N, CA, C and O of each residue as an XYZ file, in Angstrom:
388
protein
N      58.019     26.236    169.017
C      59.406     26.231    168.650
C      59.313     26.739    166.906
O      58.315     26.604    166.199
N      60.309     27.193    166.586
C      60.139     27.727    165.116
C      61.113     26.898    164.468
O      62.118     26.497    165.054
N      60.816     26.604    163.161
C      62.030     25.785    162.418
C      62.637     26.885    161.482
O      61.950     27.718    160.890
N      64.266     26.779    161.400
C      64.684     27.817    160.530
C      64.408     27.417    158.886
O      64.558     26.281    158.437
N      64.030     28.443    158.201
C      63.852     27.749    156.709
C      65.113     27.605    156.065
O      66.036     28.393    156.270
N      65.195     26.599    155.269
C      66.401     26.243    154.542
C      66.934     27.251    153.592
O      68.118     27.172    153.264
N      66.097     28.288    153.069
C      66.545     29.343    152.387
C      66.563     30.711    152.871
O      66.259     31.721    152.237
N      67.029     30.600    154.299
C      67.141     31.923    155.020
C      68.663     32.330    154.770
O      69.612     31.550    154.845
N      68.718     33.474    154.509
C      69.995     34.283    153.753
C      71.091     34.290    155.366
O      70.888     34.812    156.462
N      72.193     33.501    154.864
C      73.330     33.748    155.790
C      74.614     34.524    154.962
O      74.506     34.938    153.807
N      75.775     34.627    155.748
C      76.954     35.371    155.507
C      77.956     34.327    156.232
O      77.843     34.023    157.419
N      78.783     33.902    155.511
C      80.182     33.411    155.860
C      81.261     33.900    155.497
O      81.676     33.839    154.340
N      81.905     34.500    156.537
C      83.497     35.051    156.111
C      84.546     33.624    156.654
O      84.571     33.116    157.775
N      85.444     33.192    155.276
C      86.169     32.351    155.610
C      87.676     32.745    155.158
O      87.903     33.551    154.256
N      88.622     32.106    155.863
C      90.308     32.524    155.871
C      90.629     31.026    155.475
O      90.445     30.044    156.194
N      91.179     31.045    154.110
C      92.111     29.759    154.004
C      93.417     30.229    154.203
O      93.836     31.364    153.973
N      94.296     28.834    154.850
C      95.861     28.717    154.758
C      96.535     27.506    154.025
O      96.095     26.376    153.817
N      97.225     27.837    153.835
C      97.872     26.698    153.230
C      98.619     27.041    151.796
O      99.115     28.164    151.702
N      98.704     26.343    150.928
C      99.092     26.800    149.262
C      98.001     27.280    148.657
O      97.372     26.456    147.993
N      97.563     28.456    148.697
C      96.173     28.805    148.428
C      96.449     30.312    147.644
O      95.525     31.114    147.508
N      97.722     30.569    147.187
C      97.818     31.724    146.724
C      98.794     31.294    145.179
O      99.781     30.576    145.335
N      98.534     31.644    144.159
C      99.445     31.322    143.068
C      98.615     29.929    142.331
O      99.085     29.455    141.297
N      97.567     29.434    142.853
C      97.244     28.317    142.244
C      95.833     28.306    141.890
O      94.996     27.444    142.156
N      95.689     29.464    141.208
C      94.014     29.846    140.623
C      92.714     29.753    141.436
O      91.588     29.538    140.987
N      93.120     29.980    142.877
C      91.937     30.092    143.994
C      90.912     30.741    143.995
O      89.793     30.346    144.323
N      91.280     31.973    143.562
C      90.605     33.161    143.634
C      89.812     32.955    142.217
O      88.584     32.866    142.235
N      90.391     32.896    141.240
C      89.888     32.292    139.832
C      88.545     31.439    140.035
O      87.375     31.740    139.793
N      89.087     30.330    140.536
C      88.255     29.085    140.455
C      87.082     29.408    141.474
O      85.934     29.100    141.154
N      87.318     29.974    142.601
C      86.187     30.103    143.665
C      85.139     30.936    142.777
O      83.992     30.494    142.707
N      85.507     32.242    142.023
C      84.596     32.827    141.401
C      83.815     32.093    140.510
O      82.605     32.306    140.584
N      84.310     31.051    139.455
C      83.774     30.488    138.530
C      82.776     29.462    139.238
O      81.760     29.188    138.599
N      82.972     28.799    140.626
C      82.236     27.874    141.052
C      81.116     28.677    141.467
O      79.949     28.357    141.239
N      81.546     29.946    142.208
C      80.216     30.723    142.382
C      78.889     31.068    141.778
O      77.765     31.329    142.207
N      79.563     30.948    140.427
C      78.320     31.391    139.508
C      77.329     30.062    139.091
O      76.442     29.947    138.245
N      77.868     29.175    140.025
C      76.639     28.152    139.772
C      75.731     27.761    140.991
O      74.929     26.840    141.141
N      76.234     29.025    141.999
C      75.009     28.885    142.971
C      74.723     30.308    143.212
O      75.591     31.181    143.200
N      73.325     30.528    143.457
C      72.989     31.987    144.193
C      73.487     32.534    145.192
O      72.900     32.767    146.249
N      74.853     32.831    144.867
C      75.468     33.268    146.152
C      76.379     34.538    145.623
O      76.944     34.430    144.535
N      76.538     35.929    146.528
C      77.148     36.701    146.182
C      78.538     37.107    147.402
O      78.645     36.505    148.470
N      79.338     38.038    147.032
C      80.557     38.250    147.884
C      81.531     38.400    146.887
O      81.388     38.743    145.714
N      82.839     38.005    147.695
C      84.049     37.977    147.125
C      85.346     37.208    147.636
O      85.157     36.600    148.690
N      86.427     37.128    147.182
C      87.558     36.523    147.465
C      88.468     37.320    147.042
O      88.464     37.944    145.980
N      89.648     37.312    148.255
C      90.929     38.269    147.807
C      91.975     37.356    148.767
O      91.773     36.500    149.629
N      93.370     38.048    148.111
C      94.655     37.163    148.627
C      94.906     38.341    149.887
O      94.652     39.545    149.884
N      95.477     37.516    150.891
C      95.755     38.242    151.906
C      97.367     38.731    151.790
O      98.001     37.979    151.050
N      98.079     39.715    152.306
C      99.250     39.864    152.541
C     100.196     38.766    153.159
O     101.357     38.518    152.835
N      99.351     38.115    154.213
C     100.275     36.948    154.887
C     100.007     35.838    154.264
O     100.156     34.870    155.009
N      99.524     35.450    152.733
C      99.749     34.165    151.983
C      98.303     33.719    152.243
O      98.062     32.730    151.551
N      97.213     34.106    153.020
C      96.023     33.338    153.191
C      94.893     34.007    152.069
O      95.076     35.052    151.445
N      94.044     33.388    152.008
C      93.017     33.890    150.879
C      91.675     34.067    151.731
O      91.267     33.025    152.246
N      90.948     35.190    151.953
C      90.028     35.372    152.319
C      88.569     35.297    151.297
O      88.573     35.562    150.095
N      87.414     34.893    152.056
C      86.271     34.799    151.168
C      85.071     35.117    151.947
O      84.935     34.712    153.102
N      84.045     35.958    151.235
C      82.967     36.344    151.906
C      81.798     35.802    150.951
O      81.828     36.164    149.775
N      80.731     34.922    151.405
C      79.826     34.408    150.529
C      78.595     34.555    151.664
O      78.489     34.279    152.859
N      77.611     35.216    150.507
C      76.310     35.517    151.042
C      75.215     34.699    150.296
O      75.370     34.491    149.093
N      74.322     34.314    150.821
C      73.131     33.630    149.899
C      72.055     32.879    151.098
O      72.064     32.928    152.328
N      71.327     32.314    150.306
C      70.414     31.048    150.818
C      71.567     30.037    151.788
O      72.715     29.782    151.424
N      71.023     29.634    152.885
C      72.186     28.780    153.688
C      72.630     27.545    152.770
O      73.753     27.134    152.474
N      71.223     27.056    152.392
C      71.764     25.549    151.462
C      72.952     25.976    150.433
O      73.997     25.352    150.248
N      72.521     27.250    149.776
C      73.660     27.375    148.693
C      74.869     27.641    148.992
O      75.762     27.074    148.362
N      75.155     28.490    149.941
C      76.355     29.335    150.922
C      77.094     27.732    151.262
O      78.223     27.608    150.786
N      76.685     26.832    151.841
C      77.130     25.757    152.474
C      77.779     24.934    151.304
O      78.950     24.554    151.343
N      76.972     24.706    150.322
C      77.203     23.799    149.315
C      78.448     24.527    148.275
O      79.192     23.865    147.550
N      78.462     25.772    148.379
C      79.293     26.484    147.458
C      80.967     26.361    148.344
O      82.045     26.187    147.776
N      80.768     26.496    149.686
C      81.866     26.319    150.465
C      82.525     25.134    150.415
O      83.750     25.046    150.501
N      81.610     24.004    150.249
C      81.883     22.756    150.172
C      82.546     22.352    149.341
O      83.454     21.534    149.491
N      82.144     22.943    148.164
C      82.878     23.078    146.875
C      84.288     23.216    146.547
O      85.137     22.462    146.072
N      84.259     24.797    147.081
C      85.820     25.332    147.494
C      86.450     24.102    148.020
O      87.336     23.483    147.430
N      85.951     23.791    149.145
C      86.656     23.082    149.959
C      87.379     21.711    149.395
O      88.573     21.448    149.539
N      86.371     20.870    148.704
C      86.566     19.805    147.804
C      87.835     20.164    146.645
O      88.809     19.450    146.408
N      87.564     21.224    146.141
C      88.208     21.446    144.487
C      89.689     21.784    145.329
O      90.728     21.533    144.718
N      89.767     22.259    146.500
C      91.317     22.860    146.923
C      91.786     21.898    148.006
O      92.848     22.265    148.509
N      91.200     20.568    148.591
C      91.250     19.912    149.437
C      92.937     19.638    149.602
O      93.292     19.177    150.687
N      94.095     19.929    148.460
C      95.237     19.502    148.494
C      96.041     20.530    149.042
O      97.199     20.411    149.444
N      95.166     21.798    149.025
C      96.110     23.059    148.987
C      95.686     23.766    150.213
O      96.428     24.683    150.564
N      94.660     23.529    150.921
C      94.214     24.231    152.495
C      94.732     23.466    153.379
O      94.452     22.269    153.312
N      95.531     23.892    154.334
C      95.775     23.285    155.780
C      95.149     23.687    156.653
O      95.219     23.064    157.712
N      94.238     24.946    156.571
C      93.601     25.401    157.787
C      92.424     26.083    157.244
O      92.602     26.310    156.047
N      91.295     26.493    157.667
C      90.422     27.152    157.574
C      89.576     27.712    158.420
O      89.198     26.847    159.209
N      89.083     28.762    158.645
C      88.503     29.317    159.925
C      87.184     30.263    159.221
O      87.285     31.291    158.552
N      86.219     29.688    159.537
C      85.020     29.897    159.085
C      84.142     31.261    160.274
O      84.315     30.951    161.453
N      83.671     32.016    160.173
C      82.733     32.989    161.054
C      81.533     33.106    160.078
O      81.547     33.057    158.848
N      80.445     33.280    160.967
C      79.291     33.414    160.873
C      79.124     34.977    160.805
O      79.386     35.603    161.832
N      78.710     35.662    159.687
C      78.382     37.163    159.684
C      77.098     37.464    159.601
O      76.318     36.525    159.440
N      76.522     38.971    159.700
C      75.390     39.123    159.421
C      75.566     39.421    158.033
O      76.527     40.071    157.621
N      74.359     38.810    157.055
C      74.498     39.225    155.707
C      74.338     40.926    155.431
O      73.439     41.567    155.976
N      74.952     41.308    154.868
C      74.791     42.962    154.654
C      73.899     42.981    153.463
O      72.940     43.736    153.623
N      73.933     42.391    152.354
C      73.037     42.275    151.171
C      73.765     43.343    150.224
O      73.153     43.864    149.292
N      75.001     43.619    150.488
C      75.771     44.912    149.673
C      76.240     44.083    148.316
O      75.946     44.444    147.176
N      76.888     43.110    148.585
C      77.380     42.514    147.202
C      76.313     42.236    146.327
O      75.357     41.683    146.873
N      76.198     42.482    145.021
C      75.382     41.988    144.019
C      75.599     40.739    143.350
O      74.769     40.024    142.788
N      76.891     40.572    143.497
C      77.605     39.433    142.498
C      78.536     38.848    143.565
O      78.645     39.121    144.761
N      79.304     37.788    142.632
C      80.483     37.250    143.051
C      81.728     37.558    142.766
O      81.958     37.189    141.614
N      82.988     38.237    143.431
C      83.942     39.033    142.321
C      85.034     38.533    143.046
O      84.960     38.078    144.187
N      86.263     38.644    142.221
C      87.590     38.637    142.849
C      87.889     40.022    143.083
O      87.657     40.810    142.166
N      88.510     40.568    144.487
C      88.767     41.946    144.622
C      90.135     41.635    145.074
O      90.550     40.565    145.520
N      90.911     42.985    144.847
C      92.101     43.064    145.253
C      92.646     43.824    146.306
O      93.851     43.765    146.551
């Protein structure tokens, strides 16, 4: 039996629904990301949702996503999280259009 290391690199794609556009969600998520060793992006979707990709050590990605969730708990009505294979392509966290 093997234990998964806590610093294993993971990737999570998250779609947030609710009142998540026009409230500083993307800029705040990018600012929060600077406090964690995560890379990725956040963008608005045409249907009013916000999509976010975060890659990094498992513990950091989970903590970052929890902070985003906590910061916008009054705005998020639904959250869909998908595990993805880390690509290693993002070199920092950014707002994309």
